[in-house]
VOBA-486328 format. One record per residue: residue in one letter; z, y, x of N, C-alpha, C in turn. Coordinates in steps of 0.001 Angstrom, whole numbers, padded with zeros to 6 digits, always signed. Layout:
# residues N
AZYXZYXZYX...
***
This chain:
# residues 368
X+080762-082069-170892+079244-082173-171663+078248-082946-171027X+078128-084185-171837+076925-085027-171258+076001-084390-171366X+074759-084692-170432+073516-084435-170465+072576-085107-170107X+071885-085742-171332+071016-087198-171587+069506-086635-172235X+068437-087160-171642+067465-086948-172231+067269-087534-173670X+067792-088697-174011+067393-089590-175085+068463-089535-176202X+068571-088918-177232+069991-089261-178076+070265-090628-178242X+069199-091439-178774+069154-092867-178868+070200-093528-177592X+069599-093519-175996+069758-093838-174867+071524-093533-174667X+071692-092071-174920+072877-091798-175050+074060-092450-175917X+073594-093354-177041+074377-093711-177908+074637-095283-177592X+073249-096008-176955+073149-097091-176362+074496-097225-175422X+074501-096571-174254+074643-096597-173017+075944-095592-173004X+075888-094352-173617+077150-093750-172823+077817-093013-174114X+077961-093853-175234+079191-093469-176460+079815-093103-176029X+080251-094667-176026+082233-095094-175115+083216-094137-174155X+081994-093573-173775+082673-092472-172508+083044-091642-173206X+082350-091387-173661+082471-089630-174933+083558-090216-175477X+083804-091041-176292+084662-091405-177008+086564-091236-176601X+085973-091789-175314+087301-091981-174592+087641-091027-174250X+086746-089360-173825+087161-088788-173153+087613-087888-174788X+087042-087869-175435+087450-087331-176921+088999-087693-176936X+089140-088791-176743+090334-089342-177315+091881-089120-175761X+091297-088435-175257+092084-088036-173627+092192-086477-174130X+091302-086176-174934+092057-084341-175131+090981-083848-175332X+089926-083917-174493+088928-083318-174532+088068-082801-175392X+087065-081862-175908+086252-081284-176463+084784-081478-175711X+084015-082741-176236+083636-083279-175912+081529-082621-176627X+081005-082380-176096+079225-082008-176249+078746-082476-175526X+076911-082743-176433+076424-083262-176190+074500-082799-176296X+074125-082690-174964+072963-081903-175064+071794-083375-174983X+070955-083200-175614+069553-084047-175655+068559-083588-176125X+067468-084338-176165+066105-084068-176930+066680-084235-178088X+065421-083626-179015+065992-083866-180270+065208-085526-180987X+065759-085715-181739+065341-087120-182319+065853-087486-183241X+065645-088694-183933+066298-089629-184934+067738-089883-184861X+068196-089767-183757+069347-090542-183552+070688-089271-182857X+070100-088237-183856+071242-086519-183300+072372-086961-184678X+071719-087174-185782+072732-086976-186775+074091-088582-186637X+073832-089112-185827+074966-090716-185486+075775-089795-184177X+075386-088929-183771+076032-088508-182404+076553-087615-183065X+076593-086566-184137+077254-085724-184936+078037-086518-185762X+078012-087832-186159+078979-088219-187720+080138-088782-186370X+080211-089155-185076+081055-089646-184557+081742-088412-184224X+081830-087195-184168+082581-085678-184598+082286-085345-182708X+080829-085440-182678+080555-085040-180971+079571-083502-181343X+079585-082593-180490+078952-081229-180688+077879-081663-179838X+076568-081336-180525+075506-081646-180270+074230-080306-179958X+073377-080810-178608+072945-078985-178703+071141-079907-178296X+070248-079349-178899+069039-079847-178549+068690-079196-177119X+068210-080112-176637+067407-079329-175218+066409-079594-174962X+064740-078591-174751+063464-079094-174772+063966-079798-173156X+063031-080881-173214+062808-081615-172012+061599-082748-172387X+060442-082706-171266+059559-083711-171899+059882-084612-171331X+058877-086103-171381+059363-087087-171045+058271-087034-170029X+056792-086752-169705+056482-087095-168989+056072-086510-167680X+056624-084570-167681+057082-084351-165887+055571-083764-165527X+054790-083504-166518+053182-083713-165484+052629-081901-166133X+054121-080872-167135+053670-079570-166939+054621-078811-166477X+054898-078211-164657+055604-077474-164520+056542-076681-165119X+055469-075465-166181+056311-074527-167014+057213-075298-167802X+056766-076170-168626+058369-077160-169200+059290-077714-168401X+058902-077920-167163+060165-078435-166478+060696-076825-165945X+060291-076194-165641+061420-074887-165996+062032-074717-166645X+061401-075194-167842+061982-074581-169308+063066-074917-169535X+063438-076694-168854+064458-077241-169438+065652-076554-168596X+065149-076520-167577+066041-075808-166286+066924-074682-166623X+066054-073894-167108+066308-072412-168063+067444-072763-168954X+066787-073946-170079+067892-074059-171041+068939-074512-170944X+069086-075289-169649+070659-075789-169572+071336-075065-169012X+070411-073569-168192+071179-072656-167627+071732-071815-168667X+071230-071776-169657+071759-070879-170575+072639-071286-170940X+072760-072774-171823+073497-073119-172534+074721-073456-171961X+074968-073719-170982+076218-073835-169159+076602-072566-169768X+076185-071051-169490+076557-070164-169359+077105-069427-170580X+076293-070012-171863+077154-069849-172898+078344-070724-173411X+078504-072058-172873+079295-073004-173318+080475-072843-172200X+080421-072600-170910+081477-072547-169665+081837-073931-169616X+081187-075417-169975+082296-075963-169719+082690-076407-168631X+083661-077615-168937+084717-077716-167394+084232-078682-166831X+083182-079956-167282+082510-080578-166525+081290-081232-166978X+080233-081318-166225+078789-081793-166727+079135-083050-166184X+078217-084272-167401+077843-085353-166655+076501-085445-167058X+075758-085503-166213+074427-085660-166224+073964-087316-166167X+073063-087813-166824+072768-089564-166762+071540-089389-166806X+071061-090377-166366+069157-090734-165720+068781-089485-164703X+067454-089545-164289+067115-089049-163504+066749-087352-163795X+066198-086824-164995+065978-085892-165208+066756-084988-165496X+067667-085391-166014+068988-084404-166900+069976-084390-165519X+069854-085895-164709+070550-085430-163479+069533-084276-162137X+068995-084087-161882+068153-082985-161664+068143-081832-161801X+067934-081826-163388+068045-080203-163839+069708-079995-164025X+070463-081066-164503+071586-080749-165048+072282-080311-163884X+072137-080587-162302+072733-080147-161215+072152-079213-160440X+071120-078519-161080+070230-077813-160035+071151-076519-161479X+070542-076471-162442+071515-075628-163245+073139-075311-163424X+073589-076108-163334+075111-076270-162905+075954-075719-162101X+074706-075353-160929+075127-074815-159563+074563-073570-160033X+073725-073118-160920+073449-071192-161103+074177-070885-162029X+074751-071552-163169+075878-071105-163999+077223-071533-163611X+077323-071456-162521+078508-072071-161495+079360-072891-162395X+079257-074008-163173+080067-074804-163717+081151-075438-162727X+082493-075669-163384+083095-075968-162380+083587-077146-161476X+082926-077778-161969+083023-079674-161678+081394-080150-162447X+080607-081614-161612+079561-082076-161721+079944-083594-161458X+079270-083901-162287+079110-085562-162019+077734-085921-162600X+077012-086995-161494+075471-087015-161682+075702-089254-161959X+075136-089028-162660+075437-091172-162861+073660-091386-162692X+074329-091851-161118+072449-092749-160627+071965-093929-161261X+072220-094062-162557+071857-095515-162898+070060-096160-162696X+069855-095942-161510+068574-096726-160793+067844-095382-160221X+067107-095516-158618+066691-094529-157919+065252-094714-158448X+064742-095808-159239+062963-096020-159594+062112-096194-158618X+060798-096756-158707+059959-096723-157947+059298-095842-156852X+060008-095163-156305+060059-093934-155833+060340-094115-153998X+061512-094789-154580+062371-095435-153551+062341-096515-153303X+061649-097000-153912+061278-098994-153209+060769-099039-151634X+061198-100103-151298+060842-100334-150082+059482-100879-149579X+058688-101139-150616+057490-101816-150920+056641-100646-149474X+056701-100039-149632+055849-098819-148766+056771-098191-148064X+056914-098503-146481+057240-097796-145633+056616-096377-144761X+055366-096068-145727+054338-094797-145094+055224-093763-145449X+054519-092906-145072+055058-091366-145420+054917-090962-147208X+055632-090645-147849+055428-090757-149146+055794-089101-149740X+054933-088536-149960+054901-087232-150745+055845-087298-151859X+055792-088264-153115+057017-088161-154153+058215-088325-153605X+058304-089420-152851+059914-089389-151667+060224-088441-151262X+059584-088102-150271+060116-086554-150196+060349-085358-151175X+059557-085225-151633+060264-083988-153078+060686-084568-153738X+061588-084997-154103+062571-086246-155111+063421-086083-153928X+063987-086570-152747+064725-086330-152274+065083-084714-151776X+064241-083861-152057+064592-082484-151755+065317-081774-153253X+064713-082526-154202+065228-082407-156018+066957-082881-155654X+066903-083827-155141+068363-084911-155590+069176-083630-153930X+068655-083977-153466+069549-082526-152262+070112-081387-152876X+069324-081044-153352+069389-079298-153956+070838-079312-155604X+070391-080886-156064+070743-080896-157155+072644-081752-157515X+072176-082309-156090+073824-083091-155716+074420-082413-154596X+073725-081029-154336+074855-080121-153499+076505-079837-154002X+076560-079394-154975+077390-078821-156213+079188-079211-155047X+079348-078664-155270+081153-078669-153935+081845-079239-154528X+081850-079467-156343+083326-080304-156451+082841-081309-157209X+082272-082400-156897+081148-082984-157809+081276-084378-157652X+081265-085541-158260+081117-086871-158017+079517-087324-158530X+079497-088525-157064+077757-089165-157694+078198-090893-158548X+077956-091184-159160+078125-092697-159561+077090-093219-159513X+077203-094514-158386+076008-095105-158801+076498-096417-159257X+075475-097520-159706+075978-098292-160233+075475-099751-159253X+075187-099763-157764+074785-100539-157224+074696-099721-155475X+075600-100230-154786+075793-100213-152941+074521-099778-152516X+073536-100296-153061+072029-100379-152262+071644-098521-152540X+071757-098152-153746+070984-096985-154296+072100-095906-153310X+073737-096204-153078+074404-094899-152727+074038-095230-151220X+073625-095666-150631+072466-096112-148981+071905-095115-149183X+071021-095667-149645+069773-094940-149779+069860-093642-150050X+070902-092659-150654+070667-091751-150309+071842-091004-149651X+072532-091897-149119+073713-091454-148182+072855-091548-146184X+072244-092384-146752+071154-092170-145560+070440-090723-145272X+069472-090881-146575+068559-089446-146441+069589-088687-146595X+070939-088645-146249+071596-087192-146390+071826-086322-147490X+071969-086927-148956+071839-086479-150101+072994-086240-150962X+073715-087192-150373+075059-087147-151163+075804-087154-149591X+077130-086753-149662+078511-086603-148703+079036-087801-149191X+079936-088984-148461+080522-090414-148501+081483-089957-149590X+082377-088381-149288+083424-088566-150358+082551-088177-151868X+081660-087857-152042+081527-087884-153574+080716-088857-154145X+080610-090189-153407+080217-091821-153881+081181-092277-154794X+081548-092162-155913+081592-093433-156774+080992-094648-156981X+081842-095947-157056+080616-096935-157122+081360-097614-158527X+080716-097624-159679+080983-097929-161087+080047-099059-161642X+080066-100461-161136+079496-101514-161405+078341-101919-163484X+077524-100566-163665+076905-100409-164844+077582-099357-165822X+077342-099622-167107+077427-098682-168218+078642-100033-169107X+079461-101243-168446+080197-101581-169819+079595-102820-170901X+080396-103630-171134+079932-104328-172624+081040-104306-173074X+080877-104884-174720+082160-104189-175597+082287-105975-175566X+083285-106492-174902+083418-107787-174701+084010-108754-175930X+084514-107664-177696+084290-108402-178597+082930-108409-179375X+082479-107212-179521+081193-107231-179233+080098-108740-179080X+080288-108752-178079+079518-109387-177334+080558-110477-177179X+080462-111909-177512+081857-112565-177155+080639-113567-177279X+081380-114691-176066+080874-116570-175797+080467-117045-176640X+079807-117609-176824+079436-119241-177904+078605-119857-177555X+078944-121401-178450+078627-122090-177821+077081-122591-177335X+076159-123228-176885+074784-122545-176896+074440-123380-178570X+073332-123069-179447+072631-122990-179620+072251-125021-180058X+071515-125563-180901+071107-126993-180886+069226-127136-181001X+068979-127799-180721+067600-128023-179970+067172-127248-178968X+065505-126748-178632+064849-126840-176879+065095-125375-176728X+065796-125482-175502+066243-124587-174720+065215-123243-175136X+065796-121741-175452+065455-120492-175397+065510-119555-173849X+064514-119153-173826+064357-117978-172540+064638-116452-173259X+065320-115714-173295+064982-114392-173870+065116-113624-172716X+064167-112527-173265+064390-111171-172376+064360-109891-172891X+065488-109277-172771+065230-107673-174043+065401-106651-173183X+064205-105583-173452+064203-104614-172144+063083-103936-172908X+062742-103056-172523+061793-101730-172582+060373-102351-171758X+059576-102586-172710+057801-103079-172056+057112-102538-171560X+057878-102399-170243+057664-101784-168906+056584-103099-167927X+055861-102473-167019+055594-102679-166292+056621-103123-165096X+057550-102202-164864+058319-102353-163661+059466-103034-164467X+059815-103715-165668+060910-104157-165463+060526-106102-165678X+059394-106034-165059+058848-107736-165083+058342-108440-165971X+057988-107954-167388+057722-108397-168565+055590-108916-168248X+055087-108024-167717+053876-109292-167156+054366-110502-166767X+055016-110443-165948+055564-112490-164464+056433-112694-165813X+057075-112441-166835+057688-113483-167781+056521-113920-168615X+055720-112961-169754+054253-113907-170218+053893-115041-169338X+053415-114093-168235+052255-115244-167001+054037-116446-167289X+054980-116360-167037+055749-117403-166544+055511-118706-168210X+055782-118039-169189+055392-118791-170670+054415-119617-170647X+053272-119051-169731+052056-119447-170390+052259-120681-168678X+052757-120764-168381+052837-121583-167011+053655-122846-167762X+054342-122292-168497+055360-123610-168921+054681-124443-170384X+053985-123661-170856+053776-124218-171812+052857-125671-171593X+053527-126311-173271+053217-127707-173399+055171-128315-172190X+055579-128013-171713+056397-128645-170785+057810-129465-171681X+058017-130828-171236+058381-131396-171774+060073-130941-172870X+060656-130081-172038+062268-129383-172525+061509-128968-173870X+060393-128221-174108+060494-127612-175460+060562-126030-175347X+061108-125867-174137+061094-124560-173642+060389-123358-174381X+061168-122370-174958+060812-121377-175836+060941-119919-175363X+060193-119061-175465+059858-117634-174667+060476-116779-175848X+061194-115807-175825+061424-114904-176656+061308-113278-176173X+060676-112246-176506+060231-111086-175830+060889-110418-177121X+062059-108950-176692+062851-108402-177685+062264-106928-177282X+061460-106121-177588+061398-104612-176995+059900-104178-177842X+059695-102953-177747+058531-102767-178084+058009-101917-177036X+056196-101582-177029+055624-100616-176250+056723-099231-176290X+056319-098938-175409+056649-097192-175167+055575-096104-175026X+054951-095652-175667+054139-095140-175362+053779-093686-174712X+055252-093336-174224+055751-091794-173475+056021-092104-172292X+055488-093672-171946+056068-093980-171013+054879-094611-169743X+054465-094077-168234+053347-094480-168177+053501-095798-167669X+054191-096346-167601+054627-097815-166722+054544-098465-168190X+054699-098155-169287+054775-098979-170814+053390-100400-170917X+053609-101100-171460+052222-102091-171585+051477-101205-172874X+050270-101842-173091+049772-100944-174340+050014-101845-175661X+049732-101313-176554+049733-101712-177923+048841-102908-177957X+047769-102968-177527+046472-103610-177337+047180-104809-176566X+047620-104835-175597+047822-105745-174857+049597-106680-175522X+050038-105908-176210+051123-106319-177225+050877-107023-178112X+049680-106814-178872+049116-107682-179919+048270-108532-179424X+047701-109021-178061+047317-109926-177600+048267-111056-176940X+049490-110423-176583+050350-111869-176372+050665-112012-177797X+050711-111449-178971+051197-112228-179997+050381-112737-180317X+049365-112720-180341+048167-113578-180890+048183-114620-180022X+048190-114503-178429+048094-116105-177632+049345-116925-177869X+050997-116619-178337+051824-117501-178895+052102-117245-178106X+052371-117676-176476+052844-118479-175688+054059-118089-175663X+054576-116492-175749+056156-115529-176369+055828-115278-177630X+057270-115162-178234+057470-114822-179204+057968-113642-179477X+057310-112472-179522+057253-111021-179757+057966-110758-181197X+059493-110183-180611+060262-109895-181892+060146-108677-182157X+059850-107575-181436+059748-106169-181243+061115-105336-181095X+061384-104439-181110+062662-103470-180537+063646-103941-181823X+064919-104564-181818+066020-104469-182682+067234-104482-181767X+068070-104039-182735+069350-104119-182818+070430-105442-182559X+070081-106306-182824+071323-107294-183194+070563-107979-181968X+071277-107278-180718+071112-108277-179205+071797-109483-178794X+073555-108955-179711+074259-110369-179336+074206-111358-180488X+073683-111374-181147+073833-112500-182108+072343-113475-181009X+070883-112763-180937+069964-112696-179766+070246-113567-178793X+070930-113688-177968+071761-113885-177259+072406-115257-177770X+073016-115340-178566+074354-116103-178896+072761-117303-179678X+071884-116888-179291+070650-117950-180271+069979-118213-179552X+070144-117880-178199+069249-118088-176951+069675-118585-175651X+069358-119391-174884+070181-120525-173693+070040-119270-172609X+069071-119144-172251+068805-118673-170523+068929-117048-170841X+068985-115990-170244+068506-114256-169892+067869-114237-169198X+066550-113316-169286+065980-113263-167916+065269-111925-167753X+065557-111164-166744+065047-110313-166342+064369-109974-165110X+062799-110228-165580+062472-110028-163632+061550-108595-163261X+062960-107675-162940+062600-106858-162722+062530-106550-161738X+061855-105003-161227+061461-104542-159589+062464-104054-159057X+062964-103078-160322+064515-102457-159257+065392-101998-160798X+066839-102224-160244+067343-101647-161456+068416-100850-160759X+069153-100207-161904+070737-099646-161359+071549-100491-161716X+072368-101432-162688+073053-102543-163066+072721-102594-164268X+071293-103725-164904+071040-103664-166064+072148-103835-167364X+071817-103352-168305+072638-103869-169438+072443-105064-169919X+071283-105231-169839+071165-106599-170925+071124-107745-170185X+071417-107697-169096+072105-108766-168153+073726-108521-168064X+074242-107669-167953+075843-107443-168759+076340-108302-170049X+075498-108110-170752+075945-108394-172364+075303-109912-172209X+074391-110219-171453+073811-111570-171752+075237-112343-170854X+075448-111933-169904+077076-112959-169077+078253-113019-170192X+078381-111360-171010+079579-111727-171936+079296-113090-173004X+078037-112439-173304+077590-114201-174267+077757-115460-173768X+078384-115990-172051+078303-116868-171831+076898-117266-171467X+075900-116637-171063+074445-117462-170846+073822-117595-169468X+073595-118301-168799+073174-118160-167658+071982-117513-167130X+071566-117017-166546+071031-115557-166122+069437-116299-165331X+067991-115335-165225+067613-115838-163947+066654-114385-164163X+067025-113733-162860+066754-112650-162431+066031-112260-161035X+065835-110806-160403+065071-110954-159421+065911-110539-158183X+065276-110754-157627+066102-110392-155920+066261-109080-155311X+066674-107768-156483+066160-106795-155592+067546-105982-155922X+067976-104894-156180+068642-104103-156262+069098-103540-157763X+070431-103687-158035+070951-104018-159332+070689-104830-159688X+069431-105845-160127+069972-107412-161002+070862-108229-159601X+070727-108096-158493+071283-109415-157789+073218-109022-158578X+073321-107235-158483+074407-106875-158594+075054-107059-160151X+074356-107672-161024+074728-107777-162275+075443-109668-162177X+074941-110236-161503+075229-111954-161064+075510-112469-159986X+076445-113256-160464+077313-114254-158861+076214-115165-158797X+074809-114622-157621+073944-115715-157060+074413-117133-156894X+073706-117885-157893+073803-119369-157832+074956-119491-158414X+075928-119295-158858+077278-119610-159255+076901-119109-160972X+076625-117695-161826+076289-117050-162774+075167-117334-162948X+073924-117166-161998+072758-116864-162371+072007-117489-161367X+070433-117249-161473+068852-117781-159610+068790-116325-160005X+068178-116129-158584+067740-115361-157996+066045-115818-157751X+065255-114951-157907+064053-115492-157967+063141-113890-157375X+062000-114270-156252+061211-112867-155922+060764-111877-156795X+060779-111014-156933+060629-109821-157971+058566-110260-157776X+057831-110131-159151+056614-109811-159040+055787-111672-158885X+056225-112647-158750+055833-113918-158905+056620-114642-160209X+055138-114988-160843+055610-115756-162220+056120-116917-161695X+054894-117316-160645+055634-118900-160774+057198-118724-159662X+057702-118516-159387+058971-118695-159078+060003-118642-159873X+059875-117672-160915+060253-116992-162368+059997-118393-163346X+058557-118928-163260+058475-120034-164245+059673-121144-163657X+059733-121341-162405+060579-122993-161909+061778-122255-162543X+062028-121280-161865+063489-121261-162245+064219-121132-163780X+063513-120804-164327+063390-120751-165836+063379-122331-166230X+062846-123018-165502+062689-124305-166370+063494-125596-165841X+064136-124960-164402+065490-125278-164041+066653-125512-164721X+066839-124221-165197+068315-124093-165800+067191-125039-167453X+066392-125043-168067+066315-125633-169265+066123-126762-169001X+066077-127802-167789+065722-128820-167669+067406-129773-167675X+068495-128631-167215+069524-128703-166311+070520-128277-167115X+070949-128896-168436+072300-128026-169202+073323-127957-168670X+073892-128648-168096+074998-129013-167073+074775-127952-166678X+074515-127573-165591+074186-126200-164481+074332-125031-165404X+073540-125141-166691+073475-123992-167340+074725-123710-167947X+075404-124392-168691+076903-124301-169249+077412-123446-167905X+077948-124560-166995+078771-124137-166213+078403-122390-165627X+076923-122579-165686+076453-120426-165157+077215-119800-166076X+076928-119843-167430+076726-119314-168407+078807-119117-168310X+079173-120047-168204+080671-119667-168588+080840-118826-167226X+080556-118513-166354+081181-118404-165051+080592-116710-165233X+079209-116481-165844+078807-115541-166552+080117-114319-167045X+080463-115163-168124+081628-114681-169113+083415-114168-168015X+083122-115563-166796+084361-114463-166463+084047-113517-165584X+083136-113340-165070+082450-112289-164165+082183-110862-165118X+081879-110971-166972+081874-109913-167477+083327-109329-167735X+084316-110079-168113+085558-109793-168119+086378-109519-166905X+086156-109468-165807+086773-109118-164595+085919-107581-164055X+084727-107865-164376+083876-106275-164118+083044-105603-164751X+083341-105783-166073+081977-105113-166951+083025-104943-168230X+084420-104957-168451+084626-104742-169011+084836-102944-169555X+084157-103110-171362+083873-101433-171399+085363-100611-171376X+086321-101273-171256+087650-100520-170941+087858-099571-170095X+087568-100545-168893+087882-100782-167479+086552-099227-167210X+085472-099517-167387+084533-098563-167521+084650-097124-167757X+085505-096724-169216+085745-095945-169947+086776-095590-168712X+087842-095645-168472+089205-095226-167781+088756-094669-166465X+087765-095473-165545+087152-094748-164665+086729-093499-165077X+086008-093522-165633+085825-092038-165949+086186-090885-166474X+086714-091578-167228+088149-090613-167690+088691-090403-166828X+088972-090966-165807+090053-090641-164535+089102-089696-163847X+087928-089839-163559+086681-088851-162649+086860-086679-163505X+086883-087450-164863+086969-086234-165434+088229-084806-165535X+089518-085906-165677+090549-085641-165653+090775-084810-163799X+090163-085575-162767+090580-085348-161644+089968-084021-161572X+088622-084177-162165+087685-082731-161563+088057-081798-162216X+088747-082048-163353+088466-080490-164060+090141-079653-164036
***
């Protein structure tokens, strides 16, 4: 049983794992919030269960209800393995799995978020509370915890949240190398593209500011922003800010799109100035398309490239450094092409979805 908060996220990030488990002989169930993507989950021959799960986490009664609903579901269905993905499902699913005596539990830590950032080393109540919840959720005796980068695993090991034998490193959610194919760069002025949820901690404000700084450059550099505001997320930009960026015209705002492979193939440079990640799927997909990358020197982002070989690293929260790095690649096509080719090699060696599926199915079989 997969436990994921958002059905659309399950489809975009975990569907190949579910289909791989099904092919290996498992009966696969999926528990998520309700949403318009649920019929597509069912169309793949998977069993779906609706779980009440708020996105804000501000109402304690709702949070307890989510844990209770998962506990009831686990008790009724008695799954052999529960695989929880993203923070809330990992915490609540882990607690419910222990209470329901589920035989095996897998937690996928796709990023620890701002609570565990190193910017503020003073006492942090949120970090203390999160550490306690993780310790409770990940204490299952027959469990594995999948990390996408070494930094996150070390943070939780130092906090005595996970045991060394629990830790498994799988770099990202994988990429379909047939769908995301390398192609020659398009003709015309270079294009820098950012495809992400429009959250401040993804560095979207720095992306727009860098575009302002480079306006009128002789290279003709253009900036594309793919994504939309997310009103349910407190870190999201507002609709007013998004409309203001559209009016200014320094970035071309494309909104939410599903043709990401085609957009990368029509661009020259992939950009993600995030403050912290697990291992960003957008950069893995860009690498598969043979595009040079500019991203931040933070956990997750730096793990998605070979620094100086397939892309450039810049400090987080620094629009000037971001603008300079993107301009460098815009003005040096030979360097850009070389980095793009190295990115494709990296994707083939490390991020092939078939290898990622095989690693997960191996865990399911070992624990069940």
